[in-house]
N, C-alpha and C positions, 0 to 999 in steps of 0.2 A: 608611435607607429611601429606596429609589428609585422614583421614579414613572414610570408610561409610559401616561398617559392619551391618549385621543384628543380633542382638544378643536378645536372648529370655531368658537366664539363669542368676541367681545371683550366688555368691559363697555359694551353698546349695548343699547337695547330692541328685541326683537325680537317680530313679531307672534307670538301663542299660535297651537300646533297646533290644528288644527279638534277633534281627538279628545281632547287632553290638557287640564290646568288647571295653569296656572302657579300654583305655591302649594301643591298637593297634596302630602301628605308619608305617608310610610310608614314606621311604628315597629316595628322588629323585636322588641324587648321587650315594648313595650306591646300589640302585636296578637297575642302569642305563643296559639296555641289548640293543644289535642291532641283536638279532635273531629273535625278533617279534615285532610288533607295531599294537596292544596296546601289553604292557608289564605289566600284571596284572592289577593294578589301573592305570599305567602310560601309557601315548602316547604320541608320538611326532609329531610336525606337524607344520603348519603355518595358517595363517589368513590374508585377505586382510588389508592393512593398510593404507586407502585412505586418510586419514588426518593426515599428518605428526606431531608429538607430542601430538596426541589425539586418542581416541579410540571411534569408533562408535559401539553401541550395537543395537540390537545382531549383531553377525558377523558369518560367516561361518568358522568351522573348518576342514583343511584337514589334513590327514595323509602323512606324509613322507612314501615313499614305497622303496626307493631304499637305499644300504647301499654301503658305499666307505671304503675300508679297506687299510691302507698305513702301511706297515712291514718295515723291516730293522732295520737301528738305529731311525727312526721315525716311532713310533706305536702308530695309533688312529682308531678309528672306527668314522665313520660320518653318520648321517642319513640326506638324502636330499629327494627333491621331483621332482625335475625337471630334472637336469643334475648335472654330478658329478662337474662341474666346476662353477655352479650357488650357488647363494644365494636367500633365506635363508638356513640355515644349523644348526644341531646340533651334536658336536662332544665331544668325551670324549680321554683325553690324559693319555695314559697308562703308557708310561715311556720315552716319547720324550723331546728333549730339549725345554724350555719354549718358547725361542725366536721363534724357528721354529713351534711353536703351537700358534702363535699370541698370545703371553701372557697367554694362558691357562696353569695354573700349573698342575704338574703331580698328576694324581689322581682326577683330577677335571673335570666338565662337563661345557662345553662354548654354548653359543647360537649367533646366528648372524643375523640380519634381513637382506632385501636388497630388492633391486629394480631387478625383474626377467625380462630379455628381451628375449623372447622365441627363442630358436634354434631347429628348427626341431620339432617344437610342445610343448606341454606342458601346463601350466596355463597361463591365460592371462598376457599381459605385464602389469606391476605396481609394487606397492609399498607392502612388505609382512612383516609382523611380525613373528618372531618364537615364537613357543609355545608350553610349556610343560603342558600337562593336567594330572590333577588327577580326576578320576571319583569314587566316593563313591561305594563300593561294597555292603554297607548295610546301614540301617538306623543308624544315629549316634546322641546320644543326642546333642554333640557340638563336633567342633574340634578346636585344637590349631594350627595356622601355625608360623614356626619359620625358620629364615633363612636369606639370604642375596643374592641381586644381588652385584657383583664384577667385576669392569672393569678388562678386559684382557689388552686391549691397551687404548689409550687415547680418542677414538672417544665418541661423545656424544650420548647419545640414550634416549628412553623414556620407561620406566618400570611400568608394572602394574601387580596388582594381582586381578582377575575379578571372580566372583561367577556366575556361569551357563552364560557365555558370549553368547552362542549360543540362549539363549531364549529371550524371550520380556521381562521378568521379571527381566534380569540379571542385576547386580550391581558391581561397582568397590569398592574394598577396600582398595587398595593402587595406587597411582600414581605418578610419578616422571617423569617429562619432561625435558629434556635437561640436564641429569646429566652425568657425567665421574667418579663420586666418589662411594664409597661404600654404599650401601644402605641397611641397616640390617631391619628386619621387624619382628613384633611379633603381630599376629591377631587372633582372635577367630571369629569363625562362628558357630552359634547354629541352631538347626533343621534341619541339614543335612539328605536328605533323599536318598535313593538308586537311583543311577543315577546323582544326583546332579554333578557338576563339578567345579573344581577351577583350573584356568588356570595361568600360570607364563607366562606373555607377554613381550617379548622384541621388541620394534618398533623402527624404526629409527627416528631420530629428526631434521636432517637437512640434511647432504651428508653422504652416507655410506662410510665412511674411518675409517679403525682402530676401528669398532664397537664391537669388541668380548668381550663378558659378559659372566662370570661364574655365575652360579647359585647353591646356596645351599638352598635346602628346605625340611622341615620335617613336615609332618601333623602328628598329634596324636589325638586320641579320647579321650575327655574327660568327665566328669560328672558335673563339676564346673567351673564357671568363675568368677575369682575376680569382688567383688562390685565395686572396683574402676575403672573398665573399662567403667562405665557410668559417671564418674566424669568430671565437666566441664575442659576444657583444652584450650591450644593455646588462651590465653587472649590477647585483644587488646583494650587498649595499653597493651603491654608486661610488665610482671613483672618488676617492678623497673625503668620503664620508665620515661624520663624527658621531660620538656617543651612540656607537652600536651596541646592540644588548650582547651579553656574552652567550647567549644561547642561540643568537642569528643563525639562520639557513642560508648559506651562500648560493645564490642561483644566477643564471645566464643565460644567453638565447643565441642559439646557431640557426641560420637559414636551412630549410629542408633539402634535401637531395642525395644524402649519403646514405647507403646500405649499411648496417650493422654498426651503427654510430656509437662511439664510446667515447670519453673524455678522460684526460689526465689531468690533475688537480695539484698546484703547489701553493700551500697555505705555510707562510712563514712569519712568525712573530717579531718581524724585524722590516722597517721600512725600505731597507736596503736588499733588494731582491738578489738571490745569490742563483744565475742561472744554471751553476754546476751541481746544486743540490738536487737529490732524488725526488720525485713526485710524492706528495702526501698520501694519495690515493691514485690508481690507475684501474683505467677499463671499468669506469662509472657509467651505468648504462642510463642516469637519469640526468638532466641538466639542473641539478642541485646537490649540495653536499651540506651535510648535518655534522658539523664537529663535535667528536666525543672524546674526551670529556670538551665541556664547553670552552670558550675562547677565554684568554686570560684579561681580566678589565685593566684599564690604565697603559694600554698597548697599541702601538700601530702596526698594523700587519700588512704586508705585500702579499699578493696572490695572483696566480696566472691559471689559464684553462687551455689545456691543447685539444685539439678536435682529431680524432680519428676515424676512418670511414673507407668505405669502398663506392668507385665510380665504375663506368664503362671504360673500357680500354680506349685510351685516348690515340693510340697508335694504331688503331683500327678505323674503316669506314664507319660513318655513323649509323647505328642500328638500333631502332627502339628494343629490339629483342634481345640484343647483346646482354649477357650478365653483368651484374656488378661486380668485377674481380680484379680491378687497378686500385691498390692500397693508397691513401694520402694521409699525411699528417699535417697539419696546420698549427704551429706556433701560435699563442695568443699573446694579447698585450698584457704589460703588468699593471695593476690596480693595487690602490692602497685604501684602506679603511682605519679609523681607529675607534677602539672599543669606549665605553663609559668609563668614567672614573671610578675608581675603588670607594666604597663608602668607609667611613672610619668607624671600624667595628667597636663594640664593647661588650660587657657581658650581657648574656642572654637574658631578658627579661622574662616575664611570665606572661604578658599580654601584649597583643599587637590590635590597635584600633583605628578603624577608617572611619571619618565623617562625611558624609556626601553634603557639603557646605552648600552648593547651590546658590541661591539667594538668602538662604539663612545665615546665622554666625557661626564662626570659626570657634572649634571647641578648645584646639591648641593645648596649652600646659593645663586648662581647668581638669577638674575631677569630674568623670562622667563614666555612664554605663552602669550595667548590672554588676559587673565586676568594677569598681569604682577606682580608675587610673586617670592619670593625666598623659601629656605627649601624645594626644591625638592626632593622627594624619588627616589634614583636611584636603578633600577632593575637590576641586572646583568646576571640573568641567564634566559635559555629559557623556563625553566618551575620551578614549586615550589611556594612557598608561602612566602611573604613579610608581617611581623607583625606589626602592631602599627605603621601606616603611621603617620609622622609627618604634621602638618598643617602648614599655611604661618607663623603662628607666632614662630614655630620651636617647639611647644609643641605636646608629642604624642596623639594619638587617639587610638579608638579601631578598626579603621578601617584596614582591610586586603585586600592585593593584591595578586593574583595568575594569572599566565599566562599558557595556555596550548596550545598544538597541535603546537607552534612553531618549525619550520623545522631547522632554520639556524639562525645566528647574523651576521649583518654586518654593513657598514656605508655608508652613502651616502654625497654628497658634500654640503655643505650650505654656505652662506656668507650673513647673515642678517646684519652684523655689529653689533649685540649684543652677547656678548658670551654665555649670557643663552639660547636664542633662536637657535643658532649655535650648542650647545651641543643637545638641544632637537631634532632638526632635522636630526641630523647626525647620531646618532646609531637608529638602527630599527631591530626587529624581522620578518622574513617573512616565508613564507611557500607557495609552489606550487601547485595550483589544487585542494586545499581543504580548511577546515576552521580552523582558529585558533582564540583564545577567550582571553580575559582579564576579570577577576571577581573581583569585589568589594565586601565586606561583611562589615556591621555595619556601614554604612554611617551615619554620627551624625546629618544630616540635613533634616529637613522634606521636604524640596523641594530643588532641586538641576539642574544646567545646566551642562551637560555633554560634554566636549571638547575631542574630538578624534584626535589625531594627526598622520599623516602619509607622508612617503617622500619616492617614490620608487627610486630616484635619476637617475639611468643610464637607466631606461626603461620607457616608456609611461604606465600608469598604470591604470584600473578602477576597483573599487572594492565596494562592500557593506557593510554596517555596519548595525546590526540588534540588538536590544534590545532584548535578548533571551526571548521566550515564548511571545512575542508580535508580532504585524504588524509593529512596529516602525522601519522603514528602511529609512537611508540616502545611497546616492550614493556618492561616492567620485572620483575625476577624477584628475591625476596629470601627466602633462607632462614632458617628460625626460629633464634634466637640473638642474642647481644649482637654488634652493630656496632661493630668497632675501628677503623674507618677509614672515609673516603669513597670509595667504588667505583663507578664508571660499569657500570652493568648492560649495556651495549652491546647495546641492544634485545634484551634478555631471555637472552642468551647468558651473562652472568656473573651470580653470586651478588652484587647490589650494592644501593645505596640512593640513587642518581639515575642521570636520563637526561638529556640534554641536546639540545636543538632549536638547529640553528646558522642564523645569518643570517637571522633573522626581521626584518621591515620595517614590519609593521603598527602604528601606535600604540595600537590596542586588541587585547587577545588574550585569549581564554579557553580554558583547558586543561580538558579532560574526562577525569576519572579513572574507568576501569570495570574492575569484576572481570573476568577471564579466563574465559570461560565453560567449564566442564567441568574447570576446575583449581584446585586449592586455592589459597586458602581461601574465596573466595567474597565477599572484602572488597576494597574500596579505599581507600587510605591516602593521604594529603596531609600532609608535615612542612614543607615550605617552599619556596621558591623564590629564586632570584637572577637578575635581569635584567643583563646585563654588555654594554655597548656594544661595538659591533664595527664596523668600518670595512668590513666584507662585500668584502674584495680579489678582484679577478678577474684572473688566475688567484687560485685558494684557495691558501693557504700550503702549501708542499711539493707541490705538484701536478707531476706528471710528463708527460712525452709533449706537453708545449705546444707550440703551433705556433709557428715563427719569425716569424710575421706578426702576433702577438699584440697587442692593443691592451689597455693596463692600465686598470682601473676600480676606484673604491671609493666608498663612502659617507660622508658626514660624520657623524663619532660622535656629535655632538649636532644638535639642530634649533634653529629661531630663531635665525639668526647672519646676519649682515648683510656686504657687502664681503669676500667670503672669496678668500684666495689659499692656493695648496698651494706647499710645495717638494717637491719629487719627488728622492729620491737612488735611482740605480739603477747597479748596478755587478757585472759580470762576476766570478766567482770567490770573492768573499769581500764582506764588510760594512763594508770601510774606505773609506766612501764621501768623494767629493770634494765638489765644489761642486754645489749642487741645481740643477733646473730649475725655474723659477718658471712656475706655471699659474693661470688663472682658471677652469677646468672641472675636474671630478674624472674626467680620462681624460688617457692619453697614449699615442701611436701612435708607436713608436720607429721611425726612418728612419736608416739603412738597417735592414731586418729583421734580428732578432738572429741569433745564430750557433746553428747545430745543435749537438745532442748538449753544451749547455753550462748550468751553474748560474748563476742569476742571483738577486741579493739587491736588495730595494728597500724604501723607507721613504718615508712621506709626514707632513709637518708642516703642519697645516693653521693658519690664522689668520685673524681676522675680529673682528667687534663685535657685543656683546648688550647688553641691556638692564643698568643698573647694578644689581646686586643688592644694594647698600645704601640704595637709595632704596624707599619702599613703592611695592607694585604699582601700576603705572598703564599701560593700555594706549596711551597717548600718550607715554611714555618714549622718548625716541631710543635707538637701538643706538649707543651712545658707550663701552661699556665693551670694553676689548681683551680678547681670550678666544686660547688656543693650545692644541691639542692635539696629540699625537706619537704617530705610530702604533707598533704593533711594526714589528720587521724581519721581511719576510716572504722566500720562496725559491721559487722554481719552476724546472724543468729542461726548456729547449728540447728537442724529440723528439729523439734520436738515431737513430730508425727510424720507419718509418710507423706512423701513429696514427690515432684517432677514425675508426674503421670505420663503414660505412653500408651494409648493415643492422649494427646493434650487434652486438658480440659476445654469441652466445647468444640472440640475437632467435628469436621464435617467429610462425608464422602470416604468412610473409614471401611477398609476391607471387611467382609463379613467371617474372613478368617482370622482376625486379628487376634494377637496375644496381648494381654494385659502386663505391662511392667511398671515399676515405681521404685522410688529411691527408699528404701527402709532404714530403720535406724539399727545400728551394729549392734548384735548381740540379742536383738527383739525376735520373737515370731511375730507373724501377722496374720489376722483375722481376715477374710475376704467376704465381701457383701457386694451383690450384684443382681440387677433386675431392671425392669421398665417402668417403674413407679418411684419418682423422686423422693416422695414422702416415706415411703414404705422402704427404701433404702437407707434413708437418714435415721429412721427410728427403730431398725432390727437390731437385735444383739444375737448372742450366741445361743440364745434359748430358741431362736426362730425356727417355725416349722414348715414355712411357706416356700422355703426352697431359695430365699435370699441370701442367707447364710450359706458359704461354700466350703467352710471348715479353716482350721488352722495351718499355716503353711510355716515349714522350718525357718529357721532365722536366715540362712542362706538361700533359701528360695524368695525370690522378689519378682517371679513372672508367674503367669496363671493362664491357662486356656480355660474360658468359661464354658463353652460348649463343647469342648473334644471334638468328635469327629462330625457334629452336627454345625453347620454354618449359622451364624446370627441372622435375622430376618433383614432383608433389604428396606432400607429407608426408615428403620426404626431406630429411636433414640435410646440408648442404654445408660444407666446411672451406676457407678460402683463406689465402694469405700472400702478403705484398708485402714484396720485399728492395729497399733502396735502394743504386743503383750509384754509387760515389764518382765525380765528375767526371774525367775525364783518366785515372782508372785503372779500366777497366771489369772486371778481375777482382777489385777490391777491393769487396766487398760487404757492407753491412749488414743481417744476416739479421733478418728480421721475426717476430712473433709470431704463431701459428695461430689464425685466429678462425673462428668458426662460425655457422652460422644453418640454420633450418628452415622449409621451404615450407610453406604452410597445407595441412591435412589438408580435404579437399571434405567438407560435409555434407548430409544430405537432411532438411532439418526438415519438409517438407511433400511427402509421396509424391504423384505425380501421378495423377490419374485414368485407368486403364488401365495403368498400369506393374505388370504381372502378375507380375515377378520383383523388385520392390522396389529396383531400382537407379538411381531417380530419373532414367530415360531411357525415353521412348517411342519404341522402334524396331522393327524388323522380327521380333525376337525375341518382343516382345510380341505382335504379330500372329499369329506362329505360335502361341503359347500360346491366343491366343483361338480361333483357327481349329480347334484341336484337341479344345477343349471345346464346339465348335460343335453344335447340336442334341443336347444331353445335359439329362437330367431326373432331378431328384433327389427328385420327390414320394414320398411314402408313403400308400397303398400304390404301388407301380410300376405297377399297372394304371390309376391315374388319369392316368399320364402320357399326353399326346396323340400321342406317336410312338415 
């Protein structure tokens, strides 16, 4: 139950309103009547219930206008509004058998919502809630609402208490959706003015079957409200909760009614709360708190939330126009919770793997995956969180995994010959026509490759995989049949069972799997994941046409490491490295520049210190445990010709004033070729007389303006080539690639007023067109024209 009352008073005596009487009481069941509607302060009726299980404000309240009376052995009176056999209705059992009265006990009043199907007129067809309304006959300092909704039969209903539900500023002070159990209530509302309404609303929840619900409600005028009504309540984590995540956000609830509401929070890593300690935070504007840094694991916390705010001055006569200028402070209760047990940490491995086991087999310690490792984390539920995933060495990490949106779990045929790969591909979670997701948090690698495995099994399937919050999307395509090997789908161009996102760096990542619209089979599948630590080398492994002035960079394969040093090995031609270069930063700028048209091999060995994995987790542990990581051997090729064109090769919507740029070879001059014929540009040489050859540029000149003061033509595709001239031998030339780009095509999104020929230009031709149509008339009949 959530409360949303507007309260203006504390537990202090207020002068009684001139037109009301403190202590006055209105009893719904005791004052029930079937001779008049409204009946004093009470009225009985209905309201549209357009959203099942919800209430939409404001709503229109309609009075029941007819009474049905049953006599004999079964005596009751029933208010109804449409016809005697329809619902919604409100009735009272005077002395009938409870069974015959649909569970309504003798002397009680019951309500029933319903779907009204008009028979011979009446209200429009639709869902209707049954409503018992109290209307304030006079101003009241405050009222107390007590009572209960009690089920007569076993159907599920939605129950509400609403203040001024027919007005734009109406609000709900109690709502319970989908219940078939007794719902007692005790609420306060302050500042009631004559004509304000309090509605007790019974709405349907799913299907109207056996939804008879009894209502007991007493409204009493009061002059004081307990200060405790403003006390923080409903803590999350709940009082005494265990296995609370270290990143949990603490939250609570406070009844409305205070102006300038703020909170003071005390969070203490000790079950014995110290009331003399200073608050952890003061003046919080929201009813939640995110501890930074995160909470400590394996620890019991005590916490308290104090409430600050302003009300109307209780020493003055009640006046709804009074400002909120009287300060109050409400001390909260002390709650406790215990965080999850810290994992037994070990050396950081290089891979973290998750198998969505579903109804398939567990991978466990078997070797599986594109990066073949054991110690897989088998995830057996469609939703939920798996804490502290093991790495490939079998040690726990802080990494957590959760799956959301999965609709079903199943198994698909595999026959890879490898028990681990068979288990990985056999079990999957799938969903139809929507998106499901896998989320990892606290990944321990500064950079990593993410492998996403999928196997649809009995259907041909196409789906997209997207790193949430980015445009990083890959397409997965899997043909129907048994998967006999792990095959990369290569962005949907190959029948495969995995895609790989390279060189990710965020410690938290969510992968959304979505069926590809318009393609078979309309399902999204997830079988498993591998997070493989990566050094993210730049230039990337086997990269071609690297500039000779390149700076080598990389990322640590693991995080939380101190006193880091790097041994860099670099050699031209082969990987038989000699002595390393020792660095303290993850970058290296070779001096002098590297040689053109040469292959280089390089490797990094990282060393440093981390926390001792043999000790229990403690944020205060020193970084005194030595750790070493060795990268793969990478290679790259320094350009042997011009590279890195700007505009990029194949670029479109290029500005007609664009300047050509490229990465040239150090010490080389550059021959420039440019034109609109790809074959002519490819075949031209320095003897060309057609205008394609535009001359030889000095070695330091790596830009060229092809047209000077003249713009390039709109919508035209241009081709260009840069040849490198070997120093000292001007006739020895390294022929470059042919690149292309296309100039933007002008658009006319908003035609101009007066543009008679729709060319987006107002010019003399438009004036001529207007003059030619001057003094013409198209009225019918023609005789009505004035000239």
